[in-house]
C-alpha positions in Angstrom: 54.4 -7.8 7.6 53.6 -5.1 5.0 51.3 -2.1 5.6 48.3 -3.7 3.8 48.5 -6.8 6.0 48.6 -4.6 9.2 45.6 -2.6 8.0 43.5 -5.6 7.1 44.2 -7.4 10.4 43.3 -4.3 12.3 40.2 -3.9 10.3 39.3 -7.5 10.8 39.6 -6.9 14.5 37.2 -4.0 14.3 34.7 -5.9 12.3 34.8 -8.9 14.6 32.8 -6.9 17.1 30.9 -4.6 14.8 28.4 -6.0 12.3 25.7 -3.3 12.3 24.0 -4.4 15.5 26.2 -4.1 18.6 26.2 -4.1 22.4 26.4 -0.8 24.2 27.0 -1.9 27.7 24.3 -4.4 28.3 21.9 -3.1 25.6 21.7 -3.9 22.0 21.7 -0.8 19.7 21.7 -0.1 16.0 18.9 -2.5 15.3 17.0 -1.7 12.1 13.5 -3.0 11.5 12.5 -2.2 7.9 9.0 -2.4 6.5 8.8 -3.3 2.8 7.2 -0.9 0.3 4.9 -3.9 -0.6 3.2 -3.3 2.8 0.2 -0.9 2.7 0.4 2.0 5.2 -0.9 1.0 8.6 0.6 3.0 11.5 -0.7 0.4 14.0 2.1 -1.8 12.6 4.6 0.6 14.1 3.0 0.4 17.5 3.0 -3.4 17.3 6.7 -3.5 16.4 7.4 -1.3 19.4 5.3 -3.6 21.7 7.0 -6.7 20.4 10.5 -5.3 21.1 9.5 -3.9 24.5 8.1 -7.2 25.6 11.0 -9.1 23.9 13.5 -7.0 25.8 12.2 -8.3 29.1 12.2 -11.9 27.9 15.8 -11.5 26.5 16.9 -10.1 29.8 15.5 -13.1 31.6 16.7 -15.7 29.0 20.4 -14.8 29.3 20.8 -14.5 33.1 19.8 -10.8 33.0 22.9 -9.9 31.0 21.4 -8.2 27.9 18.3 -6.4 26.6 17.1 -4.3 23.6 18.2 -0.7 24.1 17.7 1.2 20.9 15.9 0.3 17.6 15.1 2.2 14.4 12.0 1.5 12.4 12.4 2.3 8.6 9.0 2.9 7.0 8.5 2.7 3.2 9.0 5.9 1.0 5.3 5.6 -0.1 3.9 6.0 3.4 2.5 9.5 4.2 3.3 11.2 7.5 5.1 14.2 8.9 6.1 12.4 12.1 8.8 10.3 10.3 12.4 11.5 10.7 14.8 11.4 7.8 16.6 8.1 7.4 20.4 8.2 7.7 22.2 5.0 6.5 19.3 2.6 7.2 18.1 0.6 4.2 15.8 -2.4 3.6 18.6 -4.6 2.3 20.9 -3.9 5.3 18.1 -4.3 7.9 18.3 -7.3 10.1 14.5 -7.5 10.8 12.3 -7.2 7.8 8.5 -6.9 7.6 7.0 -8.1 4.3 4.3 -10.2 2.9 4.9 -13.9 2.3 3.0 -17.1 1.6 2.8 -17.9 5.3 2.7 -15.9 8.5 5.3 -18.1 10.2 8.0 -16.0 11.8 11.5 -17.2 10.8 15.1 -16.3 10.5 16.8 -16.6 7.2 19.8 -18.8 8.2 22.2 -20.8 6.2 25.7 -20.2 7.6 27.7 -22.3 10.0 26.7 -22.8 13.6 27.6 -19.7 15.7 27.5 -17.4 12.6 24.9 -14.7 12.3 21.8 -15.3 10.2 20.9 -12.9 7.4 17.6 -11.5 8.8 14.4 -12.1 10.7 11.3 -12.1 8.5 7.9 -11.2 10.0 4.7 -10.6 8.0 2.4 -7.6 8.7 -0.4 -10.1 9.5 1.7 -11.8 12.1 2.1 -8.5 13.9 -1.4 -7.2 13.5 -3.4 -10.4 14.1 -3.4 -11.3 17.7 -4.8 -14.8 17.0 -1.2 -15.9 15.9 -0.1 -15.6 19.5 -2.0 -18.7 20.3 -0.2 -20.5 17.4 3.4 -19.5 18.1 3.5 -17.9 21.5 3.9 -14.3 22.8 5.5 -12.1 20.2 8.2 -10.9 22.5 9.3 -14.5 23.3 9.1 -15.5 19.6 11.4 -12.5 18.9 14.0 -13.8 21.4 13.8 -17.2 19.6 14.4 -15.6 16.2 17.1 -13.3 17.7 19.0 -16.3 18.9 19.1 -17.5 15.3 20.0 -14.1 13.9 22.6 -12.9 16.4 24.1 -16.1 17.9 23.7 -18.6 15.0 22.0 -21.3 17.0 19.4 -23.7 15.5 16.0 -25.1 16.4 15.6 -27.9 18.9 12.4 -29.3 17.5 12.2 -31.2 14.2 9.4 -31.3 11.7 11.1 -34.1 9.7 12.1 -36.3 12.7 9.6 -35.5 15.5 10.3 -38.9 17.2 13.3 -41.2 17.5 14.5 -44.4 19.3 16.7 -44.2 22.4 17.6 -47.3 24.3 14.7 -49.3 22.9 12.1 -46.6 23.6 10.4 -44.0 21.4 10.9 -40.4 22.5 9.7 -37.0 21.2 12.4 -34.7 19.7 12.6 -31.9 22.2 14.8 -30.0 24.6 14.7 -30.4 27.4 13.5 -34.0 28.0 11.6 -32.7 31.0 8.9 -31.2 28.8 5.9 -33.6 28.8 2.6 -34.0 26.9 0.4 -36.4 24.9 0.5 -37.8 21.4 -2.5 -37.8 19.1 -3.5 -37.7 15.5 -5.8 -34.9 14.5 -8.5 -36.1 12.1 -9.8 -34.0 9.3 -13.0 -33.3 11.3 -10.9 -32.1 14.2 -11.4 -35.2 16.4 -8.4 -36.9 18.1 -7.3 -40.5 17.9 -4.4 -42.3 19.4 -1.2 -42.4 17.4 -0.4 -45.7 15.6 3.0 -47.3 15.2 4.5 -47.7 11.8 5.4 -51.5 11.4 8.5 -50.6 9.3 10.1 -47.9 11.5 8.4 -48.7 14.8 7.9 -44.9 15.2 4.6 -43.1 15.3 3.0 -42.8 11.9 3.0 -39.6 9.9 0.5 -37.1 11.3 1.2 -38.0 15.0 1.6 -34.8 16.9 3.1 -34.0 20.3 0.7 -31.9 22.4 2.7 -30.3 25.3 1.1 -29.8 28.7 0.2 -26.2 29.1 1.8 -26.1 32.5 5.4 -27.5 32.7 7.9 -27.8 35.4 11.0 -26.8 33.4 12.2 -23.4 32.1 13.9 -24.6 28.9 14.1 -24.3 26.1 13.2 -21.2 24.0 14.7 -22.9 20.9 12.2 -25.7 21.3 8.9 -24.2 22.2 8.8 -20.5 23.2 5.0 -20.7 23.4 5.1 -22.5 26.8 4.6 -20.2 29.8 7.2 -21.8 31.9 9.9 -21.7 29.2 12.1 -18.7 29.8 15.7 -19.6 28.9 18.0 -21.7 26.7 19.1 -25.3 27.2 22.3 -25.6 29.1 24.6 -28.6 29.4 22.7 -30.2 32.3 19.4 -30.0 30.4 20.5 -30.5 26.8 19.1 -33.5 24.9 22.2 -34.6 23.1 20.6 -37.4 21.2 17.6 -35.5 19.7 17.7 -35.5 15.9 17.2 -31.7 15.6 19.1 -29.0 13.7 20.9 -27.7 16.8 22.6 -31.1 17.3 23.2 -31.7 13.6 24.7 -28.3 12.8 26.4 -27.5 16.1 28.0 -30.9 16.9 25.5 -31.8 19.6 26.4 -28.7 21.5 23.9 -27.0 23.9 22.5 -23.7 22.7 23.8 -21.9 25.8 27.4 -23.1 25.0 27.1 -21.9 21.4 26.0 -18.5 22.5 28.8 -18.1 25.1 31.6 -19.9 23.2 31.0 -19.4 19.4 28.8 -16.4 18.7 29.8 -12.9 17.7 29.0 -11.8 21.3 30.9 -14.6 23.1 33.6 -12.5 24.6 31.4 -9.6 25.7 28.7 -11.9 27.1 31.2 -13.7 29.3 32.5 -10.5 30.8 29.2 -8.7 31.2 27.7 -8.3 34.7 24.0 -9.0 35.0 21.5 -6.2 35.6 19.6 -7.1 38.7 16.7 -4.7 38.1 14.3 -4.7 35.2 15.9 -3.2 32.0 14.8 0.1 30.8 12.3 0.1 27.9 13.8 0.3 24.5 13.8 3.7 22.7 12.7 3.9 19.1 13.2 6.1 16.1 10.8 6.0 13.1 12.5 7.1 9.9 11.7 7.2 6.2 13.8 7.3 3.1 12.8 9.7 0.3 13.8 9.8 -3.4 17.4 8.8 -3.9 19.9 11.7 -3.9 23.3 10.6 -5.3 26.6 12.2 -6.0 29.2 10.6 -8.2 32.7 11.4 -7.0 35.0 10.3 -9.8 38.8 10.1 -9.9 40.5 11.9 -12.8 44.1 11.9 -11.4 47.0 10.9 -13.7 46.8 7.2 -12.9 43.3 7.1 -14.4 45.0 7.7 -17.8 46.6 4.3 -17.5 45.2 1.9 -20.2 41.6 2.7 -20.7 40.6 3.5 -17.1 39.1 6.9 -17.8 37.0 5.5 -20.7 35.9 2.5 -18.7 34.8 4.8 -15.9 32.7 6.8 -18.4 31.2 3.6 -19.8 30.2 2.3 -16.4 28.9 5.7 -15.2 26.9 6.0 -18.4 25.3 2.6 -17.8 24.3 3.8 -14.3 22.8 7.0 -15.5 21.0 5.7 -18.5 19.7 2.3 -17.3 20.1 1.8 -13.5 19.1 4.9 -11.6 15.3 5.3 -11.4 13.3 8.3 -12.6 12.9 11.2 -10.1 16.2 10.4 -8.3 18.6 13.4 -8.0 22.2 13.0 -9.2 25.2 15.3 -9.0 28.7 14.7 -10.4 32.1 15.7 -8.9 35.6 15.0 -10.3 38.8 15.3 -8.3 42.6 15.2 -8.9 44.8 18.2 -7.8 41.5 19.9 -7.0 37.8 19.0 -7.0 35.3 20.3 -9.5 31.5 20.2 -9.7 30.6 18.8 -13.1 26.9 18.8 -12.4 24.8 20.0 -9.5 22.0 17.8 -8.2 19.7 17.1 -11.2 16.4 15.3 -11.2 16.5 12.2 -13.4 14.1 11.9 -16.3 14.3 11.1 -20.0 15.6 14.6 -20.9 18.3 14.8 -18.2 19.9 11.4 -18.5 21.8 12.2 -21.7 22.8 15.7 -20.4 24.4 14.1 -17.4 26.2 11.5 -19.5 27.7 14.3 -21.6 29.2 15.9 -18.5 31.1 12.8 -17.4 34.9 13.4 -17.3 37.0 12.3 -20.2 40.5 13.5 -19.3 42.8 12.4 -16.5 45.9 14.2 -15.0 47.3 15.4 -11.7 47.5 14.0 -8.1 44.9 12.2 -6.1 43.4 14.6 -3.5 40.7 12.3 -2.2 39.6 14.6 0.6 38.9 17.5 -1.8 36.6 15.2 -3.8 34.8 13.9 -0.7 34.3 17.4 0.8 33.0 18.8 -2.5 30.7 15.8 -2.9 29.2 16.3 0.5 28.7 20.0 -0.3 26.8 19.1 -3.6 24.6 16.7 -1.6 23.7 19.3 0.9 22.4 21.8 -1.6 18.9 20.3 -1.7 18.0 20.6 2.0 21.2 21.6 3.8 22.1 18.1 5.0 23.2 14.8 3.5 21.2 12.4 5.8 20.3 9.3 3.8 22.0 10.6 0.6 24.4 8.4 -1.3 27.9 8.8 -2.5 29.4 6.7 -5.3 33.1 7.1 -4.9 35.6 5.7 -7.4 39.4 6.0 -7.2 42.3 4.0 -8.6 45.3 5.4 -6.6 46.7 5.8 -3.2 45.6 9.2 -1.8 48.0 12.1 -2.1 46.5 13.7 1.0 45.7 12.0 4.4 42.3 10.3 3.7 41.9 9.4 7.4 41.5 13.1 8.1 38.3 13.4 6.0 37.0 9.8 5.9 35.7 10.1 9.5 33.8 13.3 8.6 32.3 11.5 5.6 31.4 8.5 7.8 29.7 10.7 10.4 27.8 12.7 7.8 24.8 10.4 7.7 25.4 9.6 4.0 25.6 6.1 2.5 29.0 5.7 0.8 29.6 3.1 -1.9 33.2 2.8 -2.8 35.0 1.3 -5.9 38.7 0.6 -5.8 39.8 0.7 -9.5 43.3 -0.8 -8.7 45.1 -2.6 -6.0 46.8 0.6 -4.9 43.5 2.4 -4.1 43.4 3.4 -0.4 42.4 0.8 2.1 40.0 3.1 3.9 37.6 2.6 1.1 36.4 -0.6 2.7 35.9 1.2 6.1 33.8 4.0 4.6 31.5 1.5 2.9 31.2 -0.8 5.9 30.6 2.0 8.4 27.9 3.7 6.4 25.8 0.8 5.0 27.4 1.1 1.6 28.8 -1.5 -0.8 32.5 -2.0 -1.6 33.8 -3.2 -4.9 37.2 -3.6 -6.5 37.9 -3.8 -10.2 41.0 -4.7 -12.1 42.2 -3.7 -15.6 41.1 -6.9 -17.3 38.7 -5.7 -20.0 36.7 -8.9 -20.4 35.9 -9.1 -16.7 33.3 -6.3 -17.1 33.8 -5.6 -13.3 33.2 -1.9 -13.5 30.0 -2.2 -15.4 28.8 -4.9 -12.9 29.7 -2.7 -10.0 27.8 0.4 -11.2 25.0 -1.8 -12.4 24.5 -3.2 -8.9 24.3 0.1 -7.1 20.6 0.0 -6.3 18.8 0.8 -3.0 15.9 -1.6 -2.8 12.8 -0.8 -0.7 11.7 -4.4 -0.7 9.7 -4.2 -3.9 11.9 -5.9 -6.4 9.6 -5.3 -9.3 11.1 -1.8 -9.4 14.7 -2.8 -9.3 16.9 -3.6 -12.4 17.8 -7.2 -12.9 21.1 -8.2 -14.7 20.5 -11.1 -17.0 24.0 -11.4 -18.5 27.5 -10.0 -18.1 30.3 -11.7 -20.0 33.4 -10.9 -22.1 35.9 -12.4 -24.5 39.0 -11.5 -26.4 38.6 -12.7 -30.0 39.2 -11.9 -33.6 36.3 -14.0 -34.7 32.8 -14.7 -33.3 31.5 -13.9 -29.9 28.2 -15.7 -29.5 25.8 -16.5 -26.7 22.3 -17.0 -25.5 20.3 -14.9 -22.9 17.1 -16.5 -21.6 14.4 -13.9 -20.8 11.9 -15.6 -18.5 8.3 -14.7 -17.7 9.2 -12.6 -14.6 11.2 -10.0 -16.6 11.1 -8.2 -19.9 10.4 -4.5 -19.4 13.2 -2.0 -20.1 15.4 -4.7 -21.5 18.8 -3.5 -22.9 21.8 -5.1 -24.5 25.0 -3.1 -24.1 28.0 -4.2 -26.2 31.4 -2.7 -25.5 34.3 -3.1 -27.9 37.9 -2.3 -27.4 39.0 -1.0 -30.9 36.8 -1.3 -33.9 33.1 -1.7 -34.3 32.0 -5.3 -34.7 29.1 -6.7 -36.7 26.3 -7.3 -34.2 23.1 -9.3 -34.6 20.6 -10.1 -31.9 17.7 -12.5 -32.5 14.5 -12.8 -30.5 12.9 -16.1 -29.6 10.5 -15.8 -32.5 13.2 -15.2 -35.0 13.1 -11.4 -35.4 16.6 -10.0 -35.9 17.9 -6.7 -34.6 20.9 -5.3 -36.5 23.2 -2.3 -35.9 20.7 0.0 -37.7 18.2 -0.5 -34.8 20.8 0.0 -32.1 22.4 3.2 -30.8 26.1 3.6 -31.3 28.4 5.9 -29.3 31.7 6.0 -31.1 33.4 8.0 -28.2 32.3 5.5 -25.6 32.8 2.5 -27.9 29.4 1.1 -27.0 26.5 -0.3 -29.0 23.1 -0.5 -27.2 19.8 -2.2 -28.1 16.8 -1.1 -26.1 14.2 -3.7 -26.8 10.8 -1.9 -27.3 7.9 -2.8 -25.0 8.2 -6.0 -23.1 10.9 -8.4 -24.4 9.6 -11.6 -25.7 10.1 -14.5 -23.3 12.5 -17.2 -24.4 16.1 -17.5 -25.7 17.6 -14.4 -27.2 20.7 -15.1 -29.2 23.5 -12.6 -29.9 26.1 -13.0 -32.6 29.0 -10.5 -32.6 31.7 -10.8 -35.3 35.1 -9.0 -35.3 38.1 -9.4 -37.6 40.3 -7.4 -35.2 41.7 -9.1 -32.1 40.0 -7.2 -29.3 38.1 -7.4 -26.1 34.3 -7.6 -26.3 31.7 -7.5 -23.5 28.0 -7.7 -23.3 25.7 -6.6 -20.5 22.0 -7.4 -20.5 19.6 -5.7 -18.1 15.9 -6.0 -17.6 13.1 -5.1 -15.2 10.0 -7.0 -14.0 7.4 -7.8 -16.6 4.5 -7.2 -14.2 4.1 -5.0 -11.2 2.5 -7.8 -9.2 5.0 -10.5 -10.0 8.5 -10.1 -8.5 11.3 -11.3 -10.7 13.8 -14.1 -10.0 16.7 -12.5 -8.2 20.2 -13.6 -7.3 22.2 -12.4 -4.3 25.8 -13.4 -3.6 28.3 -12.9 -0.8 31.3 -14.3 1.0 31.1 -15.5 4.6 34.0 -13.2 5.4 34.9 -9.8 3.9 38.5 -10.1 5.3 40.5 -13.3 5.6 44.0 -14.0 7.0 43.8 -17.5 5.6 43.3 -19.2 8.9 39.6 -19.9 8.4 37.9 -21.3 5.3 36.0 -18.9 3.1 32.6 -19.8 1.7 30.9 -18.4 -1.4 27.1 -18.2 -1.1 24.6 -17.5 -3.9 20.9 -17.2 -3.2 18.4 -17.7 -6.1 14.8 -16.9 -5.2 11.5 -15.4 -6.3 9.4 -13.6 -3.7 11.1 -15.5 -0.8 10.6 -18.9 -2.5 13.9 -20.7 -3.3 14.7 -21.6 -6.9 16.3 -25.1 -6.7 18.2 -27.3 -9.3 19.6 -24.3 -11.1 23.2 -24.3 -12.5 25.3 -21.8 -10.5 28.9 -20.8 -11.1 31.0 -18.4 -9.1 33.9 -16.4 -10.6 36.5 -15.0 -8.2 39.1 -12.6 -9.7 42.0 -11.0 -8.1 43.4 -7.5 -8.8 46.2 -9.2 -10.8 43.6 -10.7 -13.1 44.0 -14.3 -12.1 40.5 -15.9 -11.9 39.0 -19.0 -10.2 35.8 -20.7 -11.3 33.7 -22.7 -8.9 30.4 -24.5 -9.4 28.2 -23.8 -6.4 26.1 -26.6 -5.0 22.8 -26.9 -3.2 23.3 -30.5 -1.9 23.3 -30.0 1.8 27.0 -31.2 2.1 30.3 -29.5 2.6 29.8 -25.8 2.7 26.1 -26.1 1.9 23.9 -26.1 5.0 20.6 -27.4 3.5 19.8 -29.4 0.4 17.3 -27.7 -2.0 16.9 -24.4 -0.1 18.0 -22.2 -3.1 21.3 -21.3 -1.3 24.2 -22.6 -3.5 27.5 -22.8 -1.6 31.1 -23.8 -2.0 34.4 -23.4 -0.1 36.9 -21.1 -1.7 40.3 -22.6 -1.1 42.7 -21.1 -3.7 43.4 -18.0 -1.8 45.9 -15.3 -2.8 46.8 -12.0 -1.2 45.0 -8.9 -2.2 41.5 -7.7 -3.2 39.3 -10.2 -4.9 36.0 -9.6 -6.7 33.0 -12.0 -6.7 30.6 -12.7 -9.5 28.0 -15.4 -10.0 26.2 -16.6 -13.1 23.0 -18.6 -12.9 21.1 -20.4 -15.6 18.3 -22.8 -16.2 18.5 -23.7 -19.8 17.8 -27.4 -19.4 14.4 -26.9 -17.6 15.4 -28.6 -14.3 15.0 -25.6 -12.0 11.9 -25.4 -9.8 10.3 -23.0 -7.2 10.2 -24.7 -3.9 9.0 -24.0 -0.3 11.5 -22.1 1.8 13.3 -24.1 4.5 12.8 -22.0 7.6 14.4 -21.8 11.0 11.8 -20.3 13.4 9.4 -20.7 16.2 7.2 -23.8 15.7 3.5 -23.8 15.2 1.9 -25.5 18.2 -1.2 -27.7 17.3 -2.6 -27.4 20.8 -2.0 -27.9 24.5 -2.9 -30.4 27.2 -4.9 -28.6 29.9 -6.0 -30.8 32.9 -5.4 -33.9 30.9 -7.5 -32.8 28.0 -6.1 -31.7 24.6 -7.3 -28.2 23.6 -6.7 -27.7 19.8 -5.4 -24.5 18.3 -6.8 -23.3 15.0 -5.1 -25.2 12.1 -2.2 -23.6 10.4 -3.3 -22.1 7.1 -2.3 -24.5 4.3 0.5 -23.6 2.0 0.8 -25.3 -1.4 3.8 -27.6 -1.4 3.8 -28.0 -5.1 7.1 -27.2 -6.8 6.6 -25.0 -9.9 8.6 -24.9 -13.1 10.3 -21.6 -13.7 11.3 -22.0 -17.3 14.6 -21.0 -18.9 16.3 -18.0 -17.3 19.8 -16.5 -16.9 21.1 -14.1 -14.2 24.4 -12.6 -13.2 25.1 -10.8 -9.9 28.1 -9.6 -8.0 28.9 -9.5 -4.4 31.0 -7.1 -2.3 34.7 -7.5 -2.9 36.8 -9.0 -0.2 40.4 -8.9 1.0 42.9 -11.7 1.8 46.2 -11.1 3.7 48.0 -14.2 4.9 49.5 -14.1 8.3 52.2 -16.5 7.0 54.2 -16.5 3.8 52.4 -19.4 2.1 48.7 -20.1 1.5 47.1 -22.4 4.1 46.5 -26.1 3.7 42.9 -26.9 4.6 41.8 -30.4 5.7 38.8 -32.2 4.2 35.5 -30.6 5.1 33.5 -31.9 8.0 30.9 -34.5 6.9 27.5 -33.2 7.9 25.1 -35.7 6.5 26.2 -39.1 7.9 23.3 -41.5 8.3 23.2 -45.1 9.6 20.9 -48.0 8.9 20.8 -51.5 10.4 20.2 -54.2 7.9 19.7 -57.5 9.8 23.2 -58.0 11.3 25.1 -55.4 9.2 25.3 -51.6 9.4 25.0 -49.4 6.3 26.6 -45.9 6.6 26.0 -43.2 3.9 27.5 -39.7 3.5 28.6 -37.2 0.9 32.3 -37.4 0.2 34.5 -34.5 1.3 37.5 -33.3 -0.7 41.3 -33.2 -0.3 40.9 -29.4 0.5 37.6 -28.9 2.2 35.0 -29.8 -0.5 37.3 -29.9 -3.5 39.4 -32.8 -4.8 39.5 -36.3 -3.2 40.4 -37.2 0.4 43.0 -39.8 1.1 41.2 -42.0 3.7 38.3 -42.3 6.2 38.3 -43.3 9.8 35.0 -44.6 11.1 34.2 -45.2 14.8 31.2 -46.2 16.8 30.0 -46.3 20.4 27.0 -47.0 22.7 27.7 -43.6 24.2 27.1 -40.4 22.1 28.9 -38.1 24.5 32.0 -40.3 24.5 32.1 -40.3 20.7 31.6 -36.6 20.5 34.2 -35.7 23.1 36.8 -38.4 22.4 36.4 -39.8 18.9 39.7 -41.8 19.1 38.3 -43.8 22.0 35.4 -45.1 20.0 35.4 -48.6 18.5 37.1 -48.6 15.1 35.5 -49.9 11.9 37.7 -51.6 9.3 37.8 -49.2 6.4 40.6 -50.9 4.4 38.1 -51.6 1.6 36.8 -47.9 1.5 38.5 -45.8 -1.2 37.3 -42.2 -1.0 35.6 -40.8 -4.1 35.7 -37.3 -5.5 34.1 -34.6 -3.3 30.3 -34.5 -3.6 29.9 -38.2 -4.5 27.6 -40.4 -2.5 29.6 -42.7 -0.2 28.2 -46.0 1.3 29.9 -48.5 3.5 28.3 -51.7 4.7 30.0 -53.8 7.4 29.3 -56.3 10.1 30.2 -55.7 13.8 32.0 -58.3 15.8 28.8 -59.1 17.7 25.1 -59.7 17.2 23.2 -56.4 17.6 20.5 -57.0 20.2 16.9 -55.8 19.9 16.5 -52.4 21.4 20.2 -51.5 21.0 21.1 -47.9 19.9 24.5 -47.3 18.3 26.3 -44.1 17.4 28.6 -43.6 14.5 31.0 -40.8 13.4 33.6 -40.3 10.6 36.8 -38.4 10.2 38.7 -38.0 6.9 42.3 -37.3 6.1 44.2 -35.7 3.2 47.5 -36.3 1.6 49.2 -33.9 4.0 47.8 -35.8 6.9 45.4 -33.0 7.8 42.4 -34.5 9.6 38.9 -33.1 9.3 36.6 -32.3 12.1 34.4 -35.2 13.4 31.3 -35.6 11.4 27.7 -35.3 12.6 26.9 -38.3 14.8 24.5 -40.7 13.2 22.4 -42.9 15.5 20.5 -46.0 14.7 18.5 -48.5 16.8 17.7 -52.1 16.1 13.9 -52.6 16.7 12.4 -56.0 15.8 8.7 -57.0 15.8 8.0 -58.7 19.1 4.9 -59.8 20.9 6.3 -57.7 23.7 7.5 -54.6 21.8 9.9 -52.1 23.2 8.4 -49.3 25.3 7.9 -45.8 23.9 8.9 -43.0 26.2 6.5 -40.1 26.1 6.2 -37.6 28.9 2.7 -37.6 30.4 1.6 -40.5 28.3 3.5 -43.8 28.1 3.3 -44.8 24.5 4.0 -48.3 25.5 0.2 -48.4 26.1 -0.3 -47.7 22.4 1.9 -50.5 21.3 0.7 -52.9 23.8 -2.9 -52.1 22.8 -2.0 -53.1 19.2 -0.5 -56.3 20.5 -3.5 -57.0 22.7 -5.8 -56.6 19.7 -3.6 -59.0 17.7 -3.7 -61.5 20.5 -7.5 -61.3 20.9 -7.9 -61.8 17.2 -5.6 -64.8 17.3 -7.6 -66.2 20.2 -10.9 -65.7 18.5 -9.6 -67.5 15.4 -8.2 -70.3 17.5 -11.6 -70.7 19.3 -13.5 -70.8 16.1 -11.1 -73.3 14.6 -11.4 -75.5 17.7 -15.2 -75.3 17.6 -15.4 -76.3 13.9 -13.1 -79.2 14.4 -15.1 -80.3 17.5 -18.4 -80.2 15.5 -16.8 -82.3 12.8 -15.7 -84.9 15.3 -19.2 -85.0 17.0 -20.7 -85.3 13.5 
């Protein structure tokens, strides 16, 4: 095993227990709660956050057998808030915060969650109004308990135990409410427009309550679970365990977690599983959390640039200058402070901290290094960079380092890296070759920075992309640059393309063309037909760049560029813009891998999120490009179809498994476009505490105020293009060959009874996870869900000889007859496994359940705690019988009169 593999495996072990938030003894620390700069100053908000976490700490302590509590949290307030009581932020930032306070269309609390069961969610989202308006407590429950509900999503990767799409289901011929545990009881009613109540009706097609029927829980319950179902109930104080779990409920917890109880996921699959099992409970009440309130000021940045001899390889030193120029001229905002340091045998200050404005940008560009030679003394560069940062206020807290190097350090970087990590600065690192030191990843990870790798392929544009993404958002995305395009080609002819500028962007739009050898002929045409030629562009012969800064706000529509060269050379184009209006956030794209380090034993997933102001953009075309240090590239179309690697259909998260792994550092880039007009803005799919329409108190329903309506209309977004890059990641196989992955787990299996046959539907998996075509399917069924879940092979087999798997992503359907007549009231459970050509077998699919319910004068009972819904169905039948009786009497009377006549 080589040194790189050893390093990566050790680093993976470190990261497996350290993801920002961590447990210190029994207490969670390093929790960052960030308030967006969209939120007007209100210091009461800080007090409300503290109250919520203090209350939530006690609920958390009780919920998990007194094992854990909230110990320390930091509240990051926006830079535009005034106050001398705020400390200076260290490495905290809005984008890295796990709890975010920002405005949204709705005040519903939720966790932004789209990864596999047991994996951490991205963040918890709370609105200022949710925290400030105490009337929401009645709708969702105590804020502290709601926080524990969202924390379980965020930290432990569990899912909700209620269902808005399937609030009721059949079980053994009865209708039951989707809940956990089954001991929670209540009444079912429809709420009319005037606020009055009426009994729920039964849909004659589904034999389930009609749409609009609501479950009203009794205010006083005799069960303590579950927080993931309804944290608003006073008696509820813990999570469902195996002896309480409702395995048949059609909720997300069962669907995503293989019908596993929440408690089991927390203690067997979550990031804290090992620690939680070994922790001893705290018998006394936990101490109250401690809080720091911090604020980030204007950005202070030091560029630390490698000018050692290896940077003279190829065009590395030139590409470093080109990318740093792009950062200084276009990316970094006005009033930020920037210093520049270079290092090789020694370190040199090329520029002290300088305030960015129109007059200083060009001066800084002219100071960028253009010569390379000598050794790679990394520590000298880091030490001098920290000194430069400290010149403004004698410390570096919250300042940023952008550190680029292409070679293995001549000195011992581990000696100075810890000092840099402990300094309080955010360190972004860029590895400009495969030989760059492996501690670059650690420095970025430990300080809240971003890590990128770049190879020597000129057309990849990786270095421009890396420098272009080094922003530090405060939550107001109207102030951040947006990359519309980044693409390259080697040609001796035409290099053409289209960039769609949508209505949400247009200010400060720039086209930057980089050529390798000779100046090409460039023409850029606006949507209305105006043409920009080289005479209207700025040309830097030394940097080999041509730039068009579009005056004013760029015209919305398709901008076409035509670049002609007669010399065989590499050409790239980078298009950047800003929001067109200060009150309309732009469409943004974020991308990441589910793992930053992989030994090849677990599948890797590419995620790309396309959104505008927290609303998902659906039906866009999204492609991921994964490129190794050697230059080999893989192209994947990411899907939002709710199958394979994708958790939810049409949630604006586009996903795909990455299966063609190779050793080394790999960079990630996605390109998104909507040039066929299909993309739409949709409502976000949220996992969070449910709105409760009311409670039953002493047998009487007491209604809560209605939830404020949110428009469900999907809006067209028009043509747009975007590119984005994610942090680079590392692969180091434990064996000598890449792994063979089985077909992916089927997650959307559904079943339907059609007279005496059963129709199963699912999305086809692939030969390797969600790519290619599987070899075969095995389908089994049972009357017992648990048996099928725990022992798939013991289920009854379905003949699949006629089923030939289709390509991954296709819709599969199989209709078949069972060897017996399905009786009325029967519930059946089905599951599928698939197999590939190497005989690797997938995990068992989600378990689909279906019941046969036929119209009958004596319909099946409906199980409903507190109110037996059989009464409702029987009432309908009684009415029908009475009507039939009246008709019969009238008919008899008419016939009798005729006979008497």
